ZASE-425013 format. One line per field, with one value per residue (C-alpha): residue number from 0; residue in three letters; y negated, x negated, z negated; chain. Coordinates in Angstrom, 2 decimals, always signed. Layout:
! ZASE-425013
num: c(NUM	...)
residu: c(ALA	...)
north: c(Y	...)
east: c(X	...)
up: c(Z	...)
chaine: c(A	...)
END
This chain:
! ZASE-425013
num: c(0	1	2	3	4	5	6	7	8	9	10	11	12	13	14	15	16	17	18	19	20	21	22	23	24	25	26	27	28	29	30	31	32	33	34	35	36	37	38	39	40	41	42	43	44	45	46	47	48	49	50	51	52	53	54	55	56	57	58	59	60	61	62	63	64	65	66	67	68	69	70	71	72	73	74	75	76	77	78	79	80	81	82	83	84	85	86	87	88	89	90	91	92	93	94	95	96	97	98	99	100	101	102	103	104	105	106	107	108	109	110	111	112	113	114	115	116	117	118	119	120	121	122	123	124	125	126	127	128	129	130	131	132	133	134	135	136	137	138	139	140	141	142	143	144	145	146	147	148	149	150	151	152	153	154	155	156	157	158	159	160	161	162	163	164	165	166	167	168	169	170	171	172	173	174	175	176	177	178	179	180	181	182	183	184	185	186	187	188	189	190	191	192	193	194	195	196	197	198	199	200	201	202	203	204	205	206	207	208	209	210	211	212	213	214	215	216	217	218	219	220	221	222	223	224	225	226	227	228	229	230	231	232	233	234	235	236	237	238	239	240	241	242	243	244	245	246	247	248	249	250	251	252	253	254	255	256	257	258	259	260	261	262	263	264	265	266	267	268	269	270	271	272	273	274	275	276	277	278	279	280	281	282	283	284	285	286	287	288	289	290	291	292	293	294	295	296	297	298	299	300	301	302	303	304	305	306	307	308	309	310	311	312	313	314	315	316	317	318	319	320	321	322	323	324	325	326	327	328	329	330	331	332	333	334	335	336	337	338	339	340	341	342	343	344	345	346	347	348	349	350	351	352	353	354	355	356	357	358	359	360	361	362	363	364	365	366	367	368	369	370	371	372	373	374	375	376	377	378	379	380)
residu: c(MET	ASN	LYS	LEU	SER	PHE	ASN	ASP	PHE	LEU	ALA	LEU	VAL	ARG	ASP	VAL	TRP	GLN	HIS	GLY	VAL	PHE	GLY	ILE	ASP	ILE	GLY	LYS	ILE	ILE	LEU	ALA	LEU	LEU	VAL	PHE	PHE	PHE	PHE	LEU	LEU	ILE	ARG	ARG	LEU	PHE	SER	LYS	PHE	PHE	VAL	GLY	ARG	LEU	LYS	ALA	LEU	SER	ARG	LYS	THR	LYS	ASN	ASP	ILE	ASP	ASP	ARG	VAL	ILE	ASP	ALA	LEU	GLU	ASP	PRO	LEU	ARG	PHE	ILE	PRO	ILE	VAL	ILE	GLY	VAL	PHE	LEU	ALA	THR	GLU	MET	LEU	VAL	LEU	ASN	GLY	SER	LEU	GLN	THR	GLY	ALA	ASP	ASN	LEU	ASN	ARG	SER	LEU	ILE	THR	PHE	ASN	ILE	PHE	TRP	GLY	ILE	PHE	LYS	LEU	VAL	GLU	PRO	LEU	SER	GLN	SER	PHE	THR	SER	LEU	ARG	GLY	LEU	PHE	THR	GLU	SER	ILE	ILE	THR	TRP	LEU	ILE	LYS	SER	LEU	ARG	THR	LEU	VAL	PHE	PHE	LEU	GLY	ALA	ALA	ALA	ILE	LEU	GLU	ILE	TRP	GLY	ILE	LYS	VAL	ALA	ALA	LEU	ILE	ALA	GLY	LEU	GLY	LEU	PHE	GLY	VAL	ALA	VAL	ALA	LEU	GLY	ALA	GLN	ASP	VAL	PHE	LYS	ASN	LEU	ILE	ALA	GLY	LEU	PHE	ILE	ILE	GLY	GLU	LYS	ARG	PHE	HIS	PRO	GLY	ASP	TRP	VAL	LEU	VAL	GLU	GLY	ILE	VAL	GLU	GLY	THR	VAL	GLU	ASN	ILE	GLY	PHE	ARG	THR	THR	THR	ILE	ARG	ARG	PHE	ASP	LYS	ALA	PRO	VAL	PHE	VAL	PRO	ASN	SER	SER	LEU	SER	ASP	ASN	ALA	VAL	VAL	ASN	PHE	SER	ARG	MET	THR	HIS	ARG	ARG	ILE	TYR	TRP	LYS	ILE	GLY	LEU	VAL	TYR	ASP	THR	SER	ILE	GLU	GLN	LEU	ARG	THR	ILE	ARG	ASP	ARG	ILE	GLU	ALA	TYR	VAL	LEU	GLY	ASN	ASP	ASP	PHE	ALA	HIS	PRO	PRO	GLU	VAL	LEU	THR	PHE	VAL	ARG	VAL	ASP	SER	PHE	ASN	ASP	SER	SER	ILE	ASP	LEU	MET	LEU	TYR	CYS	PHE	THR	ARG	THR	ILE	VAL	TRP	GLY	GLU	TRP	LEU	GLU	ILE	LYS	GLU	THR	LEU	ALA	LEU	GLU	ILE	LYS	HIS	ILE	VAL	GLU	THR	ALA	GLY	SER	SER	PHE	ALA	PHE	PRO	SER	GLN	SER	LEU	TYR	LEU	GLU	THR	LEU	PRO	GLY	LYS	ILE	GLU	ASN	PHE	PRO	LEU	PRO	LYS	ALA	THR	GLY	ASP	GLU)
north: c(-169.57	-169.49	-169.19	-165.94	-164.25	-165.06	-163.05	-160.25	-159.68	-160.01	-157.39	-155.60	-155.37	-154.38	-151.40	-150.31	-150.60	-148.29	-145.88	-146.21	-142.77	-140.24	-142.10	-142.57	-145.49	-146.99	-148.59	-145.19	-143.79	-146.24	-145.41	-142.05	-142.08	-144.60	-141.83	-138.98	-141.02	-142.04	-138.53	-137.67	-140.56	-139.12	-135.43	-136.32	-137.27	-134.70	-132.36	-134.26	-133.96	-131.37	-128.91	-130.47	-129.69	-125.95	-125.39	-127.24	-125.03	-121.27	-121.96	-122.01	-118.46	-115.84	-113.42	-114.75	-113.71	-116.98	-118.74	-117.20	-117.44	-121.27	-121.39	-119.15	-121.34	-124.71	-124.98	-123.93	-125.97	-129.35	-128.72	-128.81	-132.86	-132.33	-130.25	-132.50	-135.31	-133.98	-132.85	-136.30	-137.95	-136.02	-136.23	-140.13	-140.14	-139.01	-136.00	-134.66	-131.56	-129.38	-132.49	-131.29	-127.77	-128.13	-130.35	-127.55	-124.82	-126.93	-127.44	-123.88	-123.05	-124.85	-123.78	-119.99	-120.83	-122.21	-119.30	-116.55	-118.79	-118.68	-114.88	-114.48	-116.20	-114.33	-110.78	-110.98	-112.34	-109.90	-106.96	-107.38	-107.24	-103.66	-102.31	-98.62	-98.88	-99.00	-95.48	-93.66	-95.90	-96.93	-100.65	-100.40	-98.86	-101.60	-104.05	-102.19	-102.26	-105.90	-106.79	-104.71	-106.09	-109.30	-108.55	-107.38	-110.66	-112.25	-110.58	-110.79	-114.17	-114.95	-112.60	-114.44	-118.19	-116.67	-115.31	-118.73	-120.42	-117.29	-115.17	-111.62	-109.76	-106.20	-106.76	-108.67	-105.47	-103.04	-105.31	-105.23	-101.24	-100.41	-103.10	-101.20	-98.21	-99.33	-101.40	-98.02	-95.88	-98.62	-98.92	-95.38	-96.26	-98.78	-96.26	-93.80	-96.29	-97.13	-93.43	-92.70	-95.75	-94.05	-90.78	-92.52	-94.64	-91.50	-89.13	-91.94	-91.14	-94.51	-97.66	-101.46	-101.89	-98.39	-97.28	-95.39	-93.64	-92.53	-90.89	-92.47	-95.20	-97.42	-97.36	-100.25	-101.52	-101.25	-104.60	-104.29	-101.66	-103.07	-101.17	-101.02	-101.52	-100.69	-103.60	-102.51	-104.60	-103.55	-103.98	-106.80	-108.89	-108.39	-107.03	-103.89	-103.62	-99.47	-98.26	-95.95	-93.38	-93.13	-92.79	-90.25	-87.80	-88.44	-87.15	-89.97	-89.84	-91.74	-92.59	-94.50	-91.03	-89.86	-88.63	-88.84	-89.63	-87.30	-87.75	-84.84	-85.02	-83.00	-83.90	-82.57	-81.73	-81.16	-77.58	-78.05	-78.45	-75.33	-72.85	-74.26	-77.90	-77.06	-75.63	-78.73	-81.20	-79.27	-78.95	-82.53	-83.89	-81.31	-82.57	-86.29	-85.55	-83.36	-85.73	-89.45	-90.31	-91.76	-88.37	-85.96	-82.61	-79.14	-77.52	-80.81	-81.01	-78.64	-79.85	-78.24	-79.01	-75.83	-74.96	-74.86	-74.10	-74.21	-76.71	-77.47	-79.82	-79.39	-77.44	-78.75	-79.36	-79.74	-82.07	-81.84	-83.92	-86.67	-89.97	-90.71	-94.17	-94.49	-98.05	-98.31	-101.23	-99.20	-96.06	-97.38	-98.65	-95.35	-93.95	-96.35	-95.64	-91.94	-92.35	-94.41	-91.62	-88.64	-90.61	-91.09	-87.36	-85.80	-88.39	-87.54	-83.55	-84.32	-83.64	-85.70	-86.34	-84.41	-86.45	-85.06	-83.34	-80.84	-78.88	-77.92	-74.87	-74.09	-70.44	-70.36	-72.70	-71.38	-71.29	-73.36	-76.76	-78.89	-81.89	-84.96	-87.44	-90.61	-94.12	-96.27	-99.44	-102.58	-105.78	-106.60	-104.34)
east: c(-15.11	-13.30	-9.79	-11.07	-12.65	-9.09	-7.27	-10.05	-9.08	-5.48	-6.18	-8.13	-5.52	-2.63	-4.99	-5.16	-1.40	-1.02	-3.61	-4.86	-4.54	-4.96	-3.52	-0.28	+1.47	+1.20	+4.64	+6.01	+4.20	+5.79	+9.19	+8.71	+7.84	+10.70	+12.97	+11.29	+11.87	+15.18	+16.19	+14.23	+16.25	+19.74	+18.91	+20.36	+23.74	+23.85	+23.39	+26.17	+28.79	+27.93	+26.73	+29.38	+32.41	+31.13	+31.36	+34.72	+36.14	+34.53	+36.15	+39.50	+39.18	+39.93	+36.85	+33.18	+31.25	+31.21	+30.37	+27.33	+26.23	+26.72	+24.59	+21.78	+22.19	+22.00	+17.98	+18.08	+20.67	+19.23	+15.89	+17.75	+17.59	+13.70	+13.55	+15.67	+13.89	+10.59	+11.97	+13.22	+9.83	+8.08	+10.17	+9.98	+6.09	+6.43	+3.27	+1.21	-1.22	-1.90	-0.33	+2.70	+2.05	+1.28	+4.36	+6.54	+5.17	+5.28	+9.23	+9.82	+8.06	+10.36	+13.56	+12.20	+10.68	+14.88	+16.15	+14.13	+14.34	+18.06	+17.65	+15.59	+18.37	+21.26	+19.61	+20.44	+24.09	+25.21	+23.78	+25.42	+29.01	+27.91	+29.99	+29.84	+26.17	+26.53	+28.22	+25.38	+22.47	+21.53	+20.99	+17.29	+17.29	+19.39	+16.85	+14.24	+15.92	+16.88	+12.98	+12.01	+14.32	+13.24	+9.65	+10.34	+12.08	+8.91	+6.55	+8.72	+9.14	+5.59	+4.99	+7.12	+5.45	+1.94	+2.98	+4.36	+0.95	-0.50	-1.94	-1.42	+0.13	-0.57	-4.34	-4.37	-3.08	-5.27	-8.39	-6.90	-6.85	-10.01	-10.06	-6.51	-7.99	-11.20	-8.49	-6.09	-9.13	-9.62	-5.83	-5.42	-3.71	-1.54	+0.11	+0.28	+2.20	+4.56	+5.44	+6.08	+8.41	+10.29	+10.45	+11.53	+14.41	+15.31	+15.73	+17.57	+15.45	+16.87	+17.93	+17.34	+19.20	+18.55	+16.29	+13.53	+10.80	+7.47	+5.64	+2.25	+3.36	+5.98	+9.57	+11.98	+14.56	+13.75	+14.16	+12.51	+11.49	+8.91	+6.97	+3.75	+4.73	+7.95	+8.75	+9.81	+10.49	+9.76	+11.78	+9.56	+10.60	+7.05	+7.32	+4.82	+4.03	+3.47	+2.33	+4.61	+2.48	+2.47	+6.25	+6.28	+3.67	+4.92	+8.19	+10.41	+13.53	+16.21	+18.31	+20.98	+22.24	+22.87	+26.45	+26.65	+24.18	+22.87	+22.97	+20.77	+20.42	+18.96	+20.60	+19.06	+21.10	+19.77	+19.68	+22.16	+24.63	+26.95	+27.99	+31.79	+29.90	+28.26	+31.13	+33.19	+30.71	+30.00	+34.06	+34.33	+31.86	+33.17	+36.48	+35.55	+33.55	+35.70	+38.77	+37.04	+37.23	+33.89	+32.75	+32.43	+34.30	+33.81	+33.90	+32.66	+29.89	+28.00	+28.80	+27.16	+27.38	+25.74	+23.67	+20.54	+17.66	+15.87	+13.34	+10.49	+13.32	+16.34	+19.18	+19.33	+22.45	+21.93	+24.74	+24.38	+26.85	+27.23	+28.91	+30.87	+29.21	+25.86	+25.46	+22.62	+24.11	+28.06	+25.98	+23.94	+27.39	+28.82	+26.00	+26.19	+29.69	+28.98	+25.96	+28.59	+30.93	+28.42	+27.52	+30.75	+31.66	+28.38	+29.18	+32.92	+31.72	+29.97	+26.72	+23.92	+20.85	+17.87	+14.15	+10.74	+9.91	+7.53	+8.29	+5.06	+5.26	+2.91	+3.08	-0.03	-2.65	-6.48	-8.47	-7.93	-6.91	-8.21	-6.23	-7.96	-6.74	-4.92	-6.38	-4.76	-3.17	-4.95	-3.46	-0.47	+2.69)
up: c(+186.87	+183.28	+185.14	+187.00	+183.71	+182.05	+184.82	+184.87	+180.81	+181.62	+184.19	+181.53	+179.14	+181.53	+182.59	+179.34	+178.24	+181.52	+181.18	+177.63	+176.23	+178.16	+181.17	+179.18	+179.20	+175.75	+176.06	+177.00	+173.87	+171.39	+172.95	+172.49	+168.77	+168.13	+170.03	+167.79	+164.35	+165.27	+165.49	+162.26	+160.63	+162.10	+160.81	+157.04	+158.96	+161.26	+158.36	+156.44	+159.09	+161.30	+158.82	+156.35	+159.12	+159.65	+155.71	+155.36	+158.38	+157.18	+153.38	+155.06	+155.99	+153.79	+153.76	+152.68	+155.86	+157.37	+154.21	+153.84	+157.43	+157.50	+154.00	+155.63	+158.99	+157.24	+157.50	+161.28	+161.85	+160.17	+162.22	+165.76	+165.66	+165.47	+168.12	+170.52	+169.24	+170.55	+173.59	+174.81	+173.32	+175.61	+178.54	+178.23	+178.89	+182.05	+181.71	+184.36	+184.92	+181.51	+179.58	+180.69	+180.37	+176.72	+176.44	+177.97	+175.97	+172.45	+173.16	+174.34	+170.90	+168.88	+170.25	+169.73	+166.16	+165.41	+166.92	+165.14	+161.98	+162.34	+162.80	+159.94	+157.94	+159.27	+158.43	+154.72	+154.63	+157.77	+155.85	+152.90	+155.14	+155.96	+153.20	+154.69	+154.10	+150.30	+150.72	+152.14	+150.87	+147.50	+146.58	+146.44	+149.96	+151.65	+150.22	+151.63	+154.99	+154.97	+154.04	+157.07	+159.26	+158.15	+158.69	+162.12	+163.15	+161.71	+164.20	+167.07	+166.71	+166.11	+169.25	+171.52	+170.49	+171.07	+174.55	+175.27	+174.75	+176.90	+174.04	+175.21	+172.00	+173.42	+174.03	+170.19	+168.66	+170.46	+169.62	+166.15	+166.12	+164.77	+162.34	+161.35	+160.91	+158.62	+156.46	+156.57	+155.30	+152.47	+151.66	+151.08	+147.54	+148.86	+151.63	+148.73	+146.42	+149.46	+150.30	+146.59	+146.98	+149.46	+147.61	+144.52	+146.46	+148.59	+145.53	+143.65	+140.11	+139.12	+139.95	+138.66	+135.44	+134.38	+130.97	+132.00	+129.84	+131.71	+128.95	+128.08	+130.47	+129.54	+128.51	+129.67	+132.21	+135.80	+137.07	+140.75	+142.96	+145.48	+148.50	+146.05	+142.51	+140.13	+137.87	+134.51	+131.58	+128.45	+125.08	+124.00	+127.50	+128.83	+132.46	+133.45	+137.01	+137.40	+140.98	+142.66	+142.47	+138.64	+138.56	+141.38	+139.72	+136.44	+134.41	+134.34	+131.43	+132.80	+129.57	+131.55	+133.13	+129.68	+129.58	+125.60	+122.59	+120.51	+116.38	+114.87	+111.36	+108.31	+105.30	+102.29	+99.06	+95.41	+94.24	+91.54	+94.31	+94.07	+96.67	+96.95	+96.90	+99.71	+101.74	+100.89	+101.99	+104.97	+105.71	+104.82	+107.47	+110.23	+109.78	+109.96	+113.22	+115.09	+114.04	+115.21	+118.73	+118.81	+118.94	+121.73	+120.79	+121.91	+124.76	+125.95	+123.86	+121.36	+117.39	+114.51	+110.82	+109.00	+105.99	+107.77	+105.61	+101.95	+101.97	+99.07	+97.09	+98.81	+100.54	+104.17	+105.97	+109.76	+111.28	+115.44	+117.21	+120.04	+120.34	+123.70	+124.15	+125.32	+124.64	+122.34	+120.04	+119.75	+118.81	+116.25	+114.62	+114.82	+113.50	+110.33	+109.65	+109.90	+107.17	+104.80	+105.23	+104.38	+101.56	+100.35	+100.61	+99.10	+95.88	+95.64	+95.87	+92.60	+94.31	+95.25	+97.72	+96.86	+97.25	+97.37	+94.22	+92.03	+88.81	+87.00	+84.78	+82.04	+80.54	+78.42	+77.36	+77.79	+75.04	+71.15	+71.54	+68.96	+67.44	+67.82	+65.63	+66.52	+65.90	+63.66	+64.54	+63.87	+62.57	+60.90	+61.40)
chaine: c(A	A	A	A	A	A	A	A	A	A	A	A	A	A	A	A	A	A	A	A	A	A	A	A	A	A	A	A	A	A	A	A	A	A	A	A	A	A	A	A	A	A	A	A	A	A	A	A	A	A	A	A	A	A	A	A	A	A	A	A	A	A	A	A	A	A	A	A	A	A	A	A	A	A	A	A	A	A	A	A	A	A	A	A	A	A	A	A	A	A	A	A	A	A	A	A	A	A	A	A	A	A	A	A	A	A	A	A	A	A	A	A	A	A	A	A	A	A	A	A	A	A	A	A	A	A	A	A	A	A	A	A	A	A	A	A	A	A	A	A	A	A	A	A	A	A	A	A	A	A	A	A	A	A	A	A	A	A	A	A	A	A	A	A	A	A	A	A	A	A	A	A	A	A	A	A	A	A	A	A	A	A	A	A	A	A	A	A	A	A	A	A	A	A	A	A	A	A	A	A	A	A	A	A	A	A	A	A	A	A	A	A	A	A	A	A	A	A	A	A	A	A	A	A	A	A	A	A	A	A	A	A	A	A	A	A	A	A	A	A	A	A	A	A	A	A	A	A	A	A	A	A	A	A	A	A	A	A	A	A	A	A	A	A	A	A	A	A	A	A	A	A	A	A	A	A	A	A	A	A	A	A	A	A	A	A	A	A	A	A	A	A	A	A	A	A	A	A	A	A	A	A	A	A	A	A	A	A	A	A	A	A	A	A	A	A	A	A	A	A	A	A	A	A	A	A	A	A	A	A	A	A	A	A	A	A	A	A	A	A	A	A	A	A	A	A	A	A	A	A	A	A	A	A	A	A	A	A	A	A	A	A	A	A	A	A	A	A	A	A	A	A	A	A	A	A	A	A	A	A	A)
END
């Protein structure tokens, strides 16, 4: 009796081993897992030898396009051993019915994912090789094209994987149509900013790196022109995210496109300055500006050094000129040298700079002014 019971137990163990998990042999499951983990472990070796070998071969070529391609494909290539491991593991299980269909869909999905992942990563390095596009479009437009292509590849890959699992993408899109209309009505500002961004890039108002001023909003350096907002970093290094519609509807001053940089001063001289001194000061300042290569000269730009007006406490000379450089630091240095030279010219001419002052003239004293006795000093003298 005990012998029969033990044989029954062994038969039960054997049956569980052969049909324990969804009717699949547990031994095959263990073997499949070992195969998968084996390929997971050799992933590092595969990356080191195979991908490393491709990188070494690409470095021997003269162009750098293949280098960028291999760098972009490194992660999808490292994923190949995992795809192979999953495929071999599912094949070893010898599945039937819906389990086999699910395993086939899983393998197809992994292969599809890896292919579209590789295409997604290739978009940017390949687009950088199209040098002819840079003659037709700005860097911002090319950046937008790259983002649009990568978004398109992402949705195509997602649609392909959904189709593998029997989900009809066309029906899903149609079902989401009404929802999309509702979202569009609530996201009018988003589309307005998107269209404004396209106009900004198309009209080439500014590019990343330009110094711009939007009156009443922000002044700083453009960092990035996005789909909805443009990032402008102020001179205190704080980023400002400006909606594209604000940049499209307002006047934008692009200082980076200045051809020259202006200096406009009013130089106030004292009224004691004689006519000859005024002429001498004017002529020497003009000669300095016109004889210095740091300044642009007529007819390229307008240059004036003239006695301009009689102010309340000064005779004003107007200095109007332009420097060749538009770099702020260089412009400050040139302006400082000019200021020192003007001070030297005024002093050597025997004149001086005026400062605000008033003179009070007393013609008559009203009435009789009584003399008040001064108090005597107290204490020892």
